[in-house]
Structure formats: structure tokens, C-alpha cells
N, C-alpha and C positions, 0 to 999 in steps of 0.2 A: 504493499497500501504505498510504503513512504516513495518508492521509485516512480511511482505514478503522481503522486502529487509533486515530486522534483520535476518530472518532465511537463506537466501540466504549469505547474510557478515558470519555467522556461522559458516555454511557448506564450505564455501573458506577457511575461518580461517586453519591454520594447525596446526596438533594435535601432541604436544612432546612427545617424549619418556623421560622418565626420564634421567636426565643428568647424561654423562656420567662420569666427574669429580666430586668431595666435591664440593659444591658452596658457601659453607659460605654465604650463605644468600642472594648471588647475583642470577640474573634473566637469564637462558638459553636463547642461541642463536641461532636459528637449523641450521646455516651453521656452527657458530664454534664449536655444537655437533659436526656435521658431521668432521670436520677436527682433532677435541680433539681426538673423536673415533679411526680415523685413524694412529694418532699418535700413541695413547697408543697402541695398537694393532702391529707397528711397520710394518702396509701396507702403507708405503711411496708413493707408486705410487700413491695409492687413496688420500693419503693427498696432493697431489702436483695438480691432477685432480680437488679435491676441494679449495684448497687455495689457490693456485697459477693460479687459470682459467682466471684471467685479466690479467695474466704479460705475456709482451713477449717470446718467445719460449727462447731464448737466455739467459734472467734471473729465467725463471721455471727451468732450464735444468741446469743454477748453483743450484738453491736448490736442486734440486734431485744428485746433486754429493756431494753436504755438508750431504744430508742425508744418502747418501750410507757410506760416513767415520766415521757419527754417527755410523750409524747399526753396521759398521764392529768394533766400538770398543767397544761397549754395546750389546757382541750378549745374553744377560741372560737377556734383554729388561725390561721393565714396570711391576712394580706390582699395581701401584696405580698412580692417580693425583688431584691436588686440584686446582681448579681457586680463583689463591689470591687478584688479584685485578679486577674489572670489572668498570669502568667508563663510565655512559653516557650521550655526550650531547645532548644540545638541539635539533641542529639541526639532530640527530639522528644517531652519528659515536657512536661505541661502541670500547672498547679498553679492554682486556683481558691478562693477566700474568696468565699462566697457567704451575704449576708445575707437572714435571714428577718424580716418584720416582722410581729410578735404583732400578731391582730386587737384593738386596745381598751389593749393596751400600749407603753410606752415605749422598750420595749427587744426587740434582733432576738435570734434565735437565729443562732450563725455555724456555717456548714457549710465544711472543707475536704474537697477532695478533689484527690489527684495522680492522675492518667491516665499509663500509659505504652503505647508502641507495642509487641504482640507479635503477633508473624508478619505485621505489617501491618495490623493492629490494633487500636484505642485499646483499654485494657480501663482502669479503677478499678484502679487499684493499691493505694491508702491511702485511708480517710478516716477525720472526724473531726469532731465534731460539738459545743457548746456553747453554755450562755447565756452565757459571758463570751469575749467574742470574745478581747481579750489570748491565753487559752488555743489558740483554734486559726489563731492571727498566728503562735504558736510556732513551728508545723510548717511555714512555707514554710521554704524550702531556698534 
């Protein structure tokens, strides 16, 4: 019976694709990888759908408006990204700071994602992005 449970458990485990950004030794978190891929490719509607799924509509709309401003400021987009901080807590919360390299510029856009397990599923419970990295680093707890 244990053998059957192990096989079923392995079949139910998600298969992770290669990380979207350089990870620097950090372990990928599925929902974060989805969010990072959307952000990197400037698919901001998809990003909001993934990363702001639990936000009230008014808050998600505010995130969308800020992303539209960002998109207008950076028409050249991003050429790469890297996860520069990942923190994991014993209770399951995960925090990441990711920098997205703006094509043709010497400054990154920084993104903070906080993930929390809810009923066995990791969700993005908070996010923040800014052109100034220190503003995003302040979110780390």
C-alpha cells in the first residue's frame, strides 16, 4: 500500500520547467515562475491574473494601472531577469526579490513577491514593484 501511495504522490507532484530567471541557487516556486514569465514578457494582464488573483478588484485594477504606466515608460521591454533574494520560512511563506533588466538601460525594475500556502496551494499574497530597488527591498520581512 505504501508503494501505491508513493507512486500516486509522485504523479500528483507538479513538473517544473526550467526557471524563467537566473536563480542564484534558489529553488523555483511554481506560481512565482508563472508570474515572472508574464512580467518578463510584458504580458501584464496575465501577470495580474496570476499574481493578483486574491486581491480585491479595486486593488488588482490599481496594479494594472501601475503596470500600464511602467509599460509606457519602457517600450523596449526586458532582456533578462534574476532572482536576487529568496527567503523561506518554516511555516511555508516564501519571499523573492527579482530584478528585470531593461533592454538598453543600466537600471533594473525590481519585483517583490510573497507567497503563502493556503489549503495546500501556494498563492501570491503580496506583490510590489518599483524602479528603485531599495523600495522593493523594504518589503522583505
